[in-house]
N, C-alpha and C positions, 0 to 999 in steps of 0.2 A: 571437611573433605568429603566429597561425594563418592559413592561406590564406583563410579566410572573412572575415577582418577587412580592410576596405578601408584602403588607404594614407591616405586622406583622413579616416579616423576620428579621427585624433589632433589635427591643427590645420592651419590655413591656412599655406601656405608661399609667400613671394614673394621673388624675387631681384631686386635693383635694381642695374643696371650703369650707372654714370655715365661716359660716354666723351667725350673732348675732340675727337673727329673725327666726320665724317658717315659712318656705316656704311650707312645706308639712303638712298642718293643719289637714288632715284626717288620719295621721299616727303618733303614739306616739314614734316611734323609732327616735333616734337622728342621725343615719347614714343611708343614702340612696345611693345605688350604681346603676349606669346606664351604659348600653353598647350601641354602635351605631348600628342601624338596618336600612335597606332599608325601605322606607315609604310604598310601596305597598306590597312587598312580606314578609316583616319582616325578611329578611335574615340578619344574623349577619355579620357585616363587618369584625370584628376581635375580638376574645376572649380577646386579650391583650390590648384593648383600653377601659378604664374605666373612668367614672366621678363620684366622690364621693362628696356628700354634707354632711357636719357636722353642725348640728344646735345647737349652744351654748345655746339658750334659753331652749331647752328641757333638756340639760345636767344639767342646773342650778336647775331644778325641782327634780333631783334625790336625794333621801333622804337616801343615803347609802355611804359606802366607795367605791372608784373606783374598778371595778372588773378586770381591765387590764390597761396597759400603755396608751392606747388611751384615756380611760375615765379620767385617772389621768391628762393627758395633757389638755384635754378639760376643766376639772374643774379648772386647773391652769389658763387657758386663761380666764375663767369667773371671775377671781379675788376673789375666795372664801377666807374667812378669818376664824380665830379662829381654832377650833379643826380640821375642815375639811382640811384646808391648812396645818396644822402641820402634819396631818397623811399622806398627799401626799408627803411632804418633806422627810419623813423618808424612 
């Protein structure tokens, strides 16, 4: 690879970390998305590099039906039982 070719030339890269604890305690959202930036200038390295954190402990507190496929999977991973699990399976 020559220096003139961008790192993002090849393909989009996403990392998904599913964690069973609350890492971001100051935010009630269960999904956090980060991009890589240069420390001093905050220049974005590439729009296609992303790191996602999915916090299962926050999903467990949701008192509703899943609103999308991601929530359904996260609820499944939390081992919900009873009516909630039955609704996800449908």
